[in-house]
FIZARO-552590 format. One record per atom (N, C-alpha, C): residue number from 1; residue in one letter; x, y negated, z. Coordinates in steps of 0.05 Angstrom, whole numbers. Layout:
ATOM:NUM:a:X:Y:Z
...
//
This chain:
ATOM:1:m:2627:-2673:1354
ATOM:1:m:2608:-2673:1378
ATOM:1:m:2617:-2655:1396
ATOM:2:s:2614:-2662:1422
ATOM:2:s:2623:-2643:1445
ATOM:2:s:2596:-2638:1458
ATOM:3:t:2595:-2615:1466
ATOM:3:t:2572:-2604:1484
ATOM:3:t:2586:-2592:1507
ATOM:4:t:2564:-2595:1530
ATOM:4:t:2575:-2581:1557
ATOM:4:t:2563:-2556:1559
ATOM:5:r:2571:-2540:1576
ATOM:5:r:2560:-2510:1589
ATOM:5:r:2534:-2516:1591
ATOM:6:s:2528:-2537:1610
ATOM:6:s:2502:-2541:1620
ATOM:6:s:2482:-2539:1600
ATOM:7:t:2485:-2559:1575
ATOM:7:t:2471:-2565:1553
ATOM:7:t:2463:-2538:1538
ATOM:8:v:2487:-2521:1533
ATOM:8:v:2486:-2499:1524
ATOM:8:v:2462:-2476:1537
ATOM:9:v:2471:-2475:1567
ATOM:9:v:2450:-2455:1575
ATOM:9:v:2424:-2467:1579
ATOM:10:k:2420:-2491:1585
ATOM:10:k:2391:-2502:1579
ATOM:10:k:2379:-2497:1555
ATOM:11:t:2393:-2501:1534
ATOM:11:t:2381:-2498:1507
ATOM:11:t:2376:-2466:1498
ATOM:12:w:2390:-2453:1510
ATOM:12:w:2385:-2422:1505
ATOM:12:w:2365:-2413:1523
ATOM:13:g:2365:-2420:1551
ATOM:13:g:2334:-2419:1568
ATOM:13:g:2313:-2431:1562
ATOM:14:l:2311:-2458:1550
ATOM:14:l:2289:-2467:1538
ATOM:14:l:2275:-2450:1509
ATOM:15:a:2293:-2441:1493
ATOM:15:a:2291:-2426:1467
ATOM:15:a:2276:-2402:1474
ATOM:16:v:2289:-2387:1493
ATOM:16:v:2283:-2364:1502
ATOM:16:v:2253:-2366:1516
ATOM:17:l:2248:-2382:1530
ATOM:17:l:2220:-2390:1545
ATOM:17:l:2201:-2391:1526
ATOM:18:i:2205:-2413:1503
ATOM:18:i:2190:-2418:1483
ATOM:18:i:2186:-2396:1465
ATOM:19:g:2202:-2379:1463
ATOM:19:g:2200:-2356:1439
ATOM:19:g:2183:-2332:1460
ATOM:20:w:2185:-2331:1480
ATOM:20:w:2168:-2306:1495
ATOM:20:w:2142:-2313:1493
ATOM:21:v:2134:-2339:1504
ATOM:21:v:2107:-2347:1509
ATOM:21:v:2096:-2358:1481
ATOM:22:g:2114:-2362:1461
ATOM:22:g:2102:-2361:1433
ATOM:22:g:2095:-2337:1419
ATOM:23:s:2110:-2317:1429
ATOM:23:s:2105:-2288:1424
ATOM:23:s:2076:-2286:1427
ATOM:24:q:2070:-2285:1460
ATOM:24:q:2046:-2279:1468
ATOM:24:q:2022:-2294:1457
ATOM:25:v:2025:-2319:1451
ATOM:25:v:2007:-2335:1434
ATOM:25:v:2002:-2320:1407
ATOM:26:i:2024:-2311:1392
ATOM:26:i:2019:-2303:1364
ATOM:26:i:2004:-2274:1373
ATOM:27:t:2016:-2260:1388
ATOM:27:t:1998:-2237:1398
ATOM:27:t:1971:-2239:1402
ATOM:28:s:1960:-2257:1419
ATOM:28:s:1939:-2265:1424
ATOM:28:s:1916:-2272:1401
ATOM:29:l:1931:-2283:1382
ATOM:29:l:1915:-2293:1355
ATOM:29:l:1921:-2271:1336
ATOM:30:s:1925:-2252:1342
ATOM:30:s:1935:-2228:1318
ATOM:30:s:1912:-2227:1295
ATOM:31:s:1888:-2234:1299
ATOM:31:s:1870:-2234:1283
ATOM:31:s:1876:-2257:1259
ATOM:32:t:1895:-2276:1268
ATOM:32:t:1903:-2301:1247
ATOM:32:t:1924:-2286:1232
ATOM:33:f:1942:-2266:1241
ATOM:33:f:1971:-2265:1228
ATOM:33:f:1963:-2239:1218
ATOM:34:s:1970:-2236:1192
ATOM:34:s:1965:-2210:1177
ATOM:34:s:1988:-2189:1186
ATOM:35:n:2015:-2200:1196
ATOM:35:n:2035:-2186:1203
ATOM:35:n:2048:-2201:1226
ATOM:36:v:2040:-2188:1251
ATOM:36:v:2042:-2204:1277
ATOM:36:v:2077:-2202:1283
ATOM:37:p:2086:-2177:1276
ATOM:37:p:2115:-2172:1283
ATOM:37:p:2135:-2188:1262
ATOM:38:f:2127:-2193:1240
ATOM:38:f:2140:-2215:1227
ATOM:38:f:2136:-2242:1232
ATOM:39:a:2113:-2253:1240
ATOM:39:a:2107:-2280:1255
ATOM:39:a:2120:-2281:1275
ATOM:40:i:2125:-2260:1296
ATOM:40:i:2144:-2266:1317
ATOM:40:i:2173:-2267:1311
ATOM:41:t:2176:-2249:1297
ATOM:41:t:2207:-2253:1288
ATOM:41:t:2214:-2276:1274
ATOM:42:a:2196:-2287:1257
ATOM:42:a:2198:-2317:1249
ATOM:42:a:2203:-2335:1268
ATOM:43:l:2186:-2340:1286
ATOM:43:l:2186:-2351:1309
ATOM:43:l:2217:-2357:1322
ATOM:44:w:2220:-2330:1326
ATOM:44:w:2248:-2327:1343
ATOM:44:w:2273:-2338:1323
ATOM:45:l:2269:-2331:1296
ATOM:45:l:2294:-2336:1279
ATOM:45:l:2291:-2371:1286
ATOM:46:v:2270:-2384:1281
ATOM:46:v:2273:-2413:1274
ATOM:46:v:2279:-2422:1306
ATOM:47:g:2267:-2408:1326
ATOM:47:g:2275:-2420:1352
ATOM:47:g:2304:-2413:1363
ATOM:48:a:2320:-2394:1348
ATOM:48:a:2344:-2392:1355
ATOM:48:a:2365:-2408:1340
ATOM:49:l:2354:-2423:1319
ATOM:49:l:2370:-2441:1308
ATOM:49:l:2386:-2462:1322
ATOM:50:l:2373:-2475:1338
ATOM:50:l:2382:-2494:1356
ATOM:50:l:2406:-2489:1377
ATOM:51:p:2396:-2458:1399
ATOM:51:p:2420:-2452:1406
ATOM:51:p:2437:-2440:1396
ATOM:52:i:2439:-2434:1376
ATOM:52:i:2467:-2419:1360
ATOM:52:i:2476:-2436:1352
ATOM:53:t:2469:-2459:1343
ATOM:53:t:2479:-2483:1335
ATOM:53:t:2495:-2496:1358
ATOM:54:v:2482:-2504:1373
ATOM:54:v:2494:-2519:1402
ATOM:54:v:2519:-2500:1407
ATOM:55:s:2514:-2476:1411
ATOM:55:s:2537:-2454:1419
ATOM:55:s:2567:-2461:1409
ATOM:56:f:2562:-2470:1382
ATOM:56:f:2586:-2468:1367
ATOM:56:f:2599:-2499:1370
ATOM:57:f:2586:-2516:1378
ATOM:57:f:2594:-2542:1389
ATOM:57:f:2601:-2545:1415
ATOM:58:w:2600:-2527:1430
ATOM:58:w:2608:-2521:1458
ATOM:58:w:2634:-2532:1464
ATOM:59:d:2644:-2548:1476
ATOM:59:d:2671:-2553:1492
ATOM:59:d:2676:-2529:1512
ATOM:60:r:2692:-2512:1496
ATOM:60:r:2700:-2486:1511
ATOM:60:r:2727:-2491:1521
ATOM:61:p:2727:-2499:1553
ATOM:61:p:2756:-2502:1554
ATOM:61:p:2769:-2475:1572
ATOM:62:e:2749:-2452:1572
ATOM:62:e:2762:-2430:1585
ATOM:62:e:2759:-2409:1563
ATOM:63:p:2777:-2385:1560
ATOM:63:p:2768:-2363:1550
ATOM:63:p:2741:-2351:1552
ATOM:64:s:2738:-2349:1572
ATOM:64:s:2709:-2336:1578
ATOM:64:s:2684:-2349:1563
ATOM:65:d:2686:-2376:1562
ATOM:65:d:2667:-2391:1549
ATOM:65:d:2667:-2386:1519
ATOM:66:q:2690:-2378:1507
ATOM:66:q:2692:-2373:1480
ATOM:66:q:2681:-2350:1474
ATOM:67:t:2682:-2328:1493
ATOM:67:t:2669:-2307:1487
ATOM:67:t:2640:-2304:1491
ATOM:68:l:2633:-2324:1511
ATOM:68:l:2604:-2327:1511
ATOM:68:l:2587:-2339:1491
ATOM:69:s:2605:-2360:1481
ATOM:69:s:2593:-2376:1456
ATOM:69:s:2590:-2359:1435
ATOM:70:l:2604:-2336:1425
ATOM:70:l:2601:-2322:1405
ATOM:70:l:2584:-2295:1418
ATOM:71:l:2584:-2288:1440
ATOM:71:l:2565:-2265:1445
ATOM:71:l:2537:-2267:1444
ATOM:72:w:2525:-2288:1454
ATOM:72:w:2499:-2294:1459
ATOM:72:w:2486:-2294:1426
ATOM:73:p:2496:-2315:1411
ATOM:73:p:2484:-2317:1388
ATOM:73:p:2489:-2288:1366
ATOM:74:a:2510:-2266:1376
ATOM:74:a:2513:-2244:1358
ATOM:74:a:2493:-2227:1367
ATOM:75:l:2487:-2228:1395
ATOM:75:l:2465:-2211:1405
ATOM:75:l:2437:-2219:1395
ATOM:76:g:2431:-2245:1395
ATOM:76:g:2407:-2258:1381
ATOM:76:g:2404:-2248:1352
ATOM:77:v:2417:-2254:1336
ATOM:77:v:2420:-2253:1308
ATOM:77:v:2414:-2224:1306
ATOM:78:t:2432:-2201:1313
ATOM:78:t:2430:-2178:1314
ATOM:78:t:2398:-2168:1320
ATOM:79:g:2392:-2175:1337
ATOM:79:g:2365:-2167:1351
ATOM:79:g:2340:-2182:1325
ATOM:80:i:2348:-2205:1320
ATOM:80:i:2324:-2219:1295
ATOM:80:i:2324:-2200:1271
ATOM:81:l:2353:-2193:1263
ATOM:81:l:2356:-2176:1238
ATOM:81:l:2342:-2147:1235
ATOM:82:i:2344:-2137:1259
ATOM:82:i:2333:-2110:1263
ATOM:82:i:2304:-2113:1267
ATOM:83:n:2293:-2130:1280
ATOM:83:n:2266:-2139:1277
ATOM:83:n:2251:-2146:1251
ATOM:84:f:2267:-2161:1236
ATOM:84:f:2260:-2167:1212
ATOM:84:f:2255:-2139:1190
ATOM:85:g:2278:-2123:1196
ATOM:85:g:2282:-2101:1183
ATOM:85:g:2254:-2079:1186
ATOM:86:v:2248:-2087:1211
ATOM:86:v:2225:-2068:1217
ATOM:86:v:2199:-2078:1209
ATOM:87:s:2196:-2106:1212
ATOM:87:s:2169:-2116:1205
ATOM:87:s:2167:-2120:1176
ATOM:88:l:2186:-2118:1159
ATOM:88:l:2183:-2124:1132
ATOM:88:l:2179:-2087:1118
ATOM:89:g:2187:-2076:1139
ATOM:89:g:2190:-2044:1120
ATOM:89:g:2214:-2035:1117
ATOM:90:a:2235:-2053:1115
ATOM:90:a:2264:-2044:1107
ATOM:90:a:2272:-2021:1124
ATOM:91:i:2266:-2022:1151
ATOM:91:i:2276:-1999:1169
ATOM:91:i:2250:-1987:1176
ATOM:92:p:2245:-1959:1168
ATOM:92:p:2224:-1941:1171
ATOM:92:p:2207:-1943:1199
ATOM:93:a:2187:-1957:1197
ATOM:93:a:2170:-1961:1221
ATOM:93:a:2153:-1931:1232
ATOM:94:g:2152:-1930:1257
ATOM:94:g:2133:-1911:1267
ATOM:94:g:2133:-1918:1300
ATOM:95:e:2122:-1904:1317
ATOM:95:e:2120:-1911:1345
ATOM:95:e:2147:-1914:1360
ATOM:96:t:2164:-1893:1354
ATOM:96:t:2192:-1892:1368
ATOM:96:t:2208:-1918:1358
ATOM:97:i:2210:-1921:1330
ATOM:97:i:2226:-1941:1316
ATOM:97:i:2214:-1967:1334
ATOM:98:e:2186:-1973:1336
ATOM:98:e:2175:-1996:1344
ATOM:98:e:2183:-2004:1374
ATOM:99:v:2178:-1979:1387
ATOM:99:v:2191:-1984:1421
ATOM:99:v:2220:-1989:1421
ATOM:100:l:2233:-1974:1407
ATOM:100:l:2260:-1982:1407
ATOM:100:l:2264:-2009:1399
ATOM:101:a:2260:-2019:1381
ATOM:101:a:2264:-2043:1361
ATOM:101:a:2253:-2070:1378
ATOM:102:y:2227:-2068:1386
ATOM:102:y:2217:-2090:1401
ATOM:102:y:2214:-2085:1432
ATOM:103:g:2216:-2064:1441
ATOM:103:g:2214:-2060:1467
ATOM:103:g:2245:-2059:1484
ATOM:104:v:2260:-2036:1474
ATOM:104:v:2284:-2033:1486
ATOM:104:v:2305:-2056:1482
ATOM:105:l:2307:-2060:1455
ATOM:105:l:2324:-2078:1446
ATOM:105:l:2324:-2104:1456
ATOM:106:w:2300:-2118:1464
ATOM:106:w:2298:-2143:1472
ATOM:106:w:2305:-2142:1505
ATOM:107:f:2305:-2121:1514
ATOM:107:f:2309:-2119:1545
ATOM:107:f:2341:-2114:1549
ATOM:108:a:2353:-2090:1530
ATOM:108:a:2380:-2084:1532
ATOM:108:a:2399:-2104:1524
ATOM:109:g:2395:-2116:1497
ATOM:109:g:2411:-2138:1487
ATOM:109:g:2416:-2153:1509
ATOM:110:p:2398:-2170:1520
ATOM:110:p:2399:-2192:1542
ATOM:110:p:2414:-2183:1565
ATOM:111:g:2407:-2155:1568
ATOM:111:g:2421:-2142:1594
ATOM:111:g:2452:-2142:1593
ATOM:112:i:2459:-2136:1567
ATOM:112:i:2490:-2138:1563
ATOM:112:i:2497:-2162:1562
ATOM:113:g:2482:-2182:1547
ATOM:113:g:2493:-2212:1549
ATOM:113:g:2496:-2222:1574
ATOM:114:f:2477:-2217:1597
ATOM:114:f:2475:-2223:1629
ATOM:114:f:2497:-2207:1643
ATOM:115:a:2502:-2186:1638
ATOM:115:a:2522:-2171:1648
ATOM:115:a:2550:-2183:1643
ATOM:116:a:2558:-2188:1618
ATOM:116:a:2582:-2202:1613
ATOM:116:a:2584:-2233:1621
ATOM:117:t:2555:-2240:1618
ATOM:117:t:2557:-2275:1632
ATOM:117:t:2563:-2270:1665
ATOM:118:a:2556:-2251:1681
ATOM:118:a:2561:-2248:1703
ATOM:118:a:2589:-2245:1710
ATOM:119:a:2602:-2228:1689
ATOM:119:a:2629:-2219:1692
ATOM:119:a:2646:-2247:1688
ATOM:120:l:2635:-2263:1669
ATOM:120:l:2655:-2282:1662
ATOM:120:l:2646:-2313:1666
ATOM:121:t:2625:-2312:1699
ATOM:121:t:2620:-2335:1706
ATOM:121:t:2629:-2337:1740
ATOM:122:a:2642:-2363:1740
ATOM:122:a:2653:-2366:1767
ATOM:122:a:2630:-2373:1791
ATOM:123:g:2626:-2371:1813
ATOM:123:g:2613:-2384:1831
ATOM:123:g:2583:-2368:1835
ATOM:124:p:2563:-2382:1847
ATOM:124:p:2546:-2372:1860
ATOM:124:p:2521:-2359:1832
ATOM:125:n:2526:-2371:1811
ATOM:125:n:2510:-2363:1788
ATOM:125:n:2513:-2335:1774
ATOM:126:a:2538:-2327:1780
ATOM:126:a:2548:-2299:1773
ATOM:126:a:2529:-2282:1786
ATOM:127:s:2522:-2283:1810
ATOM:127:s:2508:-2257:1815
ATOM:127:s:2478:-2266:1807
ATOM:128:v:2466:-2291:1803
ATOM:128:v:2442:-2292:1787
ATOM:128:v:2443:-2281:1761
ATOM:129:y:2467:-2282:1746
ATOM:129:y:2462:-2267:1716
ATOM:129:y:2471:-2237:1724
ATOM:130:g:2479:-2229:1748
ATOM:130:g:2488:-2195:1756
ATOM:130:g:2458:-2189:1756
ATOM:131:w:2437:-2204:1772
ATOM:131:w:2415:-2192:1780
ATOM:131:w:2394:-2192:1752
ATOM:132:a:2398:-2219:1740
ATOM:132:a:2385:-2212:1712
ATOM:132:a:2392:-2187:1692
ATOM:133:a:2415:-2182:1693
ATOM:133:a:2422:-2161:1676
ATOM:133:a:2415:-2138:1688
ATOM:134:v:2406:-2131:1718
ATOM:134:v:2398:-2105:1725
ATOM:134:v:2370:-2106:1718
ATOM:135:a:2358:-2132:1720
ATOM:135:a:2325:-2132:1715
ATOM:135:a:2319:-2122:1687
ATOM:136:n:2337:-2134:1671
ATOM:136:n:2332:-2127:1640
ATOM:136:n:2342:-2101:1631
ATOM:137:f:2361:-2088:1643
ATOM:137:f:2365:-2063:1641
ATOM:137:f:2342:-2040:1651
ATOM:138:a:2333:-2048:1672
ATOM:138:a:2302:-2037:1685
ATOM:138:a:2279:-2042:1666
ATOM:139:g:2280:-2063:1653
ATOM:139:g:2255:-2069:1630
ATOM:139:g:2264:-2055:1609
ATOM:140:a:2286:-2045:1599
ATOM:140:a:2289:-2033:1574
ATOM:140:a:2282:-2003:1582
ATOM:141:v:2288:-1987:1606
ATOM:141:v:2281:-1966:1611
ATOM:141:v:2253:-1964:1615
ATOM:142:a:2240:-1982:1629
ATOM:142:a:2208:-1982:1626
ATOM:142:a:2198:-1978:1596
ATOM:143:a:2212:-2000:1583
ATOM:143:a:2201:-1999:1551
ATOM:143:a:2202:-1975:1540
ATOM:144:l:2224:-1963:1545
ATOM:144:l:2225:-1933:1539
ATOM:144:l:2211:-1912:1549
ATOM:145:v:2206:-1911:1571
ATOM:145:v:2186:-1891:1588
ATOM:145:v:2159:-1894:1584
ATOM:146:a:2150:-1924:1591
ATOM:146:a:2121:-1928:1592
ATOM:146:a:2114:-1953:1575
ATOM:147:p:2121:-1952:1548
ATOM:147:p:2116:-1975:1530
ATOM:147:p:2093:-1992:1532
ATOM:148:m:2069:-1974:1534
ATOM:148:m:2044:-1978:1535
ATOM:148:m:2035:-1992:1562
ATOM:149:a:2040:-1984:1583
ATOM:149:a:2041:-1997:1607
ATOM:149:a:2049:-2022:1611
ATOM:150:l:2077:-2024:1595
ATOM:150:l:2090:-2050:1597
ATOM:150:l:2079:-2072:1581
ATOM:151:l:2063:-2066:1557
ATOM:151:l:2057:-2084:1542
ATOM:151:l:2039:-2109:1550
ATOM:152:p:2023:-2103:1571
ATOM:152:p:2001:-2129:1576
ATOM:152:p:2021:-2150:1586
ATOM:153:t:2045:-2142:1600
ATOM:153:t:2061:-2163:1613
ATOM:153:t:2092:-2167:1601
ATOM:154:y:2088:-2158:1582
ATOM:154:y:2115:-2152:1564
ATOM:154:y:2130:-2182:1558
ATOM:155:f:2114:-2197:1544
ATOM:155:f:2125:-2225:1538
ATOM:155:f:2130:-2243:1557
ATOM:156:l:2107:-2247:1574
ATOM:156:l:2115:-2264:1598
ATOM:156:l:2136:-2256:1623
ATOM:157:g:2134:-2227:1623
ATOM:157:g:2152:-2218:1641
ATOM:157:g:2183:-2220:1631
ATOM:158:a:2183:-2213:1604
ATOM:158:a:2210:-2225:1591
ATOM:158:a:2224:-2253:1592
ATOM:159:a:2198:-2273:1591
ATOM:159:a:2206:-2300:1591
ATOM:159:a:2219:-2305:1622
ATOM:160:v:2205:-2294:1643
ATOM:160:v:2214:-2299:1668
ATOM:160:v:2245:-2285:1670
ATOM:161:l:2251:-2262:1668
ATOM:161:l:2270:-2248:1667
ATOM:161:l:2296:-2262:1657
ATOM:162:q:2293:-2271:1628
ATOM:162:q:2308:-2277:1611
ATOM:162:q:2317:-2303:1612
ATOM:163:a:2294:-2329:1614
ATOM:163:a:2295:-2350:1612
ATOM:163:a:2305:-2364:1640
ATOM:164:t:2296:-2356:1664
ATOM:164:t:2295:-2362:1686
ATOM:164:t:2327:-2368:1698
ATOM:165:p:2345:-2348:1696
ATOM:165:p:2369:-2347:1701
ATOM:165:p:2386:-2369:1686
ATOM:166:m:2381:-2371:1660
ATOM:166:m:2391:-2389:1642
ATOM:166:m:2384:-2420:1649
ATOM:167:l:2359:-2424:1653
ATOM:167:l:2349:-2453:1662
ATOM:167:l:2361:-2456:1691
ATOM:168:y:2363:-2438:1705
ATOM:168:y:2370:-2439:1735
ATOM:168:y:2398:-2450:1735
ATOM:169:d:2415:-2435:1723
ATOM:169:d:2447:-2443:1712
ATOM:169:d:2447:-2473:1701
ATOM:170:g:2432:-2473:1681
ATOM:170:g:2435:-2502:1664
ATOM:170:g:2427:-2528:1687
ATOM:171:f:2409:-2529:1701
ATOM:171:f:2397:-2549:1716
ATOM:171:f:2411:-2545:1748
ATOM:172:s:2425:-2522:1753
ATOM:172:s:2437:-2521:1783
ATOM:172:s:2463:-2533:1783
ATOM:173:g:2476:-2539:1760
ATOM:173:g:2507:-2548:1753
ATOM:173:g:2510:-2579:1750
//
């Protein structure tokens, strides 16, 4: 099975968009779920399976593509495992841990991924990923400094900051 870079990027972009919008829906229906963080993390785990799988079938002609096909799944799995740890109580929760696990982590991780993607991508899409990295690092700082102020727009803001660059790249090529 052979998969193009465009397919991989589109799959990640759509999964991220669905994950963030789904997270907003789950949060809005918080009375339905006894453990909202667990429900959101489970959504992301299921949603990440397709892009992670597609990444491993990517025709990687360039060494930089090999790096990216491992980096993004590693960042996603790490974030999901940390969130499962917090939501299940394996990692002691408290306001600081929750802000770090749910706020900073989900902006800083993609910031790292977008910075690496910008460095390893040729052409005009490199600057798109560069700006996405800057925006996500700013989101991580905002989540650290003023998490409650960020909360109303957190999920939808993250959807725009993280899905848009990947979808733009996937559909512009």
